[in-house]
N, C-alpha and C positions, 0 to 999 in steps of 0.2 A: 366145553372148554378145551378138552382134548384136540378135538377137530380144529378149533380155531388155531391152535398152537401149532397143530402139524402144517396148517395152511399159511400162516406167517413164516414158519420154517422153510417151506417150500419156496416162497416168495422171495425171502432173506437170499436163498440159495440161486435163485434165478438172477437176482439182482447183482451178486457175486460174480456169477458166470459172465453176466453182460459186461460187467465193469472188467472182467480177466480178458474177455476178446477184444476190447477196445484197445487197452494197453498193450496186448500181444499184437494189435494190428499197427499200433504206432511204432513198437520195438522193430517188428518186421520190416516197416517202411523203410526207418531209418538205417537198418542194415542192407537192404536192397539197394537204397539211392540215397546215400548220405549226404550228397550235395544238392538234393533237391529240397524245396520247402514241403512242410508237411500239409497236404490239401485234406481238410476234414471230410470233404465229400467222399473222397477216396477210402479215408478210414473207417468212415460210416459203411461204405460198400463191403469192404474186406472183413469188417466185424459183424456184419450181417444186422445193422441196426439203421435207424433213421437218423440223419444228422441232428435234430433236436435232443435225441436220447444222450448224446455226447454231453450236451451243456445240462440235460437235466441230471446227469451222473455226476460230472465235474464241476458244474457251474461256469466253467469259463473257458477259454483256451490255455489260459494261465494255469487254472486248476489241474487241466489235462496232463500239462508238462511238469507241474508240482507233484502229481500222483506218481508219474513215470520216474521222475527222481527218487521219490520215496520208496517205489518198487525195486529199483536198482540197488537201493540201500539196503532193503530187507531180505530181497531174495537174490541180489547178485554177488554179495560177499563183502560189503563194506563193513559190517559188523565183525567179520573175521579178522579184517586188517586192525581193528581197534584192539581186539583180544591178543593179536599177535603182539603189539607193542608193549602190552604189559606183563610181559615176560619177567620173572623173578630178576634175571640178569639183563639189566636195561640195554647193553651191547648186544645181547642176544635179543632183545625186543626190536633194536633197530633193524638188524638184518632180516628178521623174519617180517617186521613191519612192510619193508620194502620190498621183500619177495613176494607177499600177498598183494599189496597194491599194484606191483607190475603184473602179476597175474590176472588179477581182476581188469586193469586196463587192457590187457590183451584180449581178454575176454569179451569185454564189452566195447572194443575200440572203435568200431563204426558208429555204434550209438552215441559214445561219448564224443567222438569228434564232431558229429552232426550237433550235439547240443551245446557244445561249447562253441561251435562257429556260429549257430543260430542266436546264441546268446549276445553276442556282439551285435547283431542286427535287428533283434527282436527282443528288447530288453524288458519289456513289459509283459509279454506272454512267456519266455524262455528264460529270462535272467534270472528269475525266482528260483527256478527249478537247479540250475546250476549254482546259485549261492547256497542253497541248502546243501549240496554235495560238498562244496568247500568249505562251508561253515564246520561242518562235520571233521573234515581233514585239519582243519585249522586247530581245531580242539584236540585231536591227536596228536598233532606235533608239540603242541604247549605241555600235553600230559607227558609225552615222550622226553622232552627237555628236562622236566623237573625231575624225572626218574633218573637221567643222566646226569643232571647237576647234583642231586642228592648223593649219588654214588661216587662223585668226586672224579668223574670221567671226562669233564670238558677242560681243554685247556686254560690256563690262568688267563690267557687274552681273548679268549672267547665267552663273551656275556651270554646269559641264557636267550635275552631278546635276539642277540645276533645268529644264535644256534637254531632258534625257531625260524629265522627268516633263512638261513641255509636249507634247513628241512623241508620249509615251504616249498621253496624252488626245486628242489630235487626230487620231492615227492609227486610234483605237479604232474598232471596229464601230458602237457607240453612237453615236459623234459622225457616223459616216457616216450612219447611219439616221435619225436626227434630223432631218437636213437632205434626205435624199433622200424618206424615206417621210413624216415630217412636216411638211417645207416643199415637197415635191413638185419639188426641184431634180434634174436629171439627174445622172449620175455625173461628167460633165465641170464642171459647174457647182458641184457639191460640192468637187470637186478644188481648183477656183480659190479658193473661199471659205477652205478650210484651208490651202492654201498661203500665201495672204496674210496669215492670221493668224498662221501658224507665223514667217514672214519679219518681221512686224511685232513678234513677241514676242521673237526672237532676235537680229536683226540689228542694228546700230548704224544703218545708213544701208540703205535697200532697193537691191540690187545692179542695175545695169542689165540689162535684159531680164527682171527678175523679175517676178513677178505684181504684187507690191506697187509696183514700179518704173513698171510699164506702167499701173497704176491712177493714181498719182501722177502721171505725164506727162498722163495724158489730163484729170485734173482742174485741170492748170495752164493 
């Protein structure tokens, strides 16, 4: 019995190593050539497996990209973004959340750019992977706005629904990339710009210590 469990453990470890090599190969390919379609024959060669092994492990091309999205979520830092927005002070949670998400986008910029671009062209295979990432982000925005509203921080003319829409736009990958790649700003600079925009859009008066408040103080 002990020998059988040991052999089962070895098989499970080998299967996980195979899975890891395939995901790493896809990640590396997207970083190296974000504008090129992912060729599974090439992925198989770089992962040192047969092409049918990819389907045996992930079930389909869509399953492969879904697993990649989940891998980005669990290993790439998306869970840290959600933890950041749950700060006891919701205003600080907003600032921490923006900082965390822009840092994550910067780290995985090429992979995410590829996934978002491919999703528009290959909705069946890649669309679900992007939807997974976006659904989690949407949930985070709803939770953050709930906390901001409960703390009385939203302007009277800003409904929770409008606040969610505002944060949805400002925390998007496209908003980040327009400033980071399009304008050449660092991740920290992007976070600062987006936080200032969010605070001025949602709050009646900038809170002391906020990015907007600090900017206003320097301007006076």
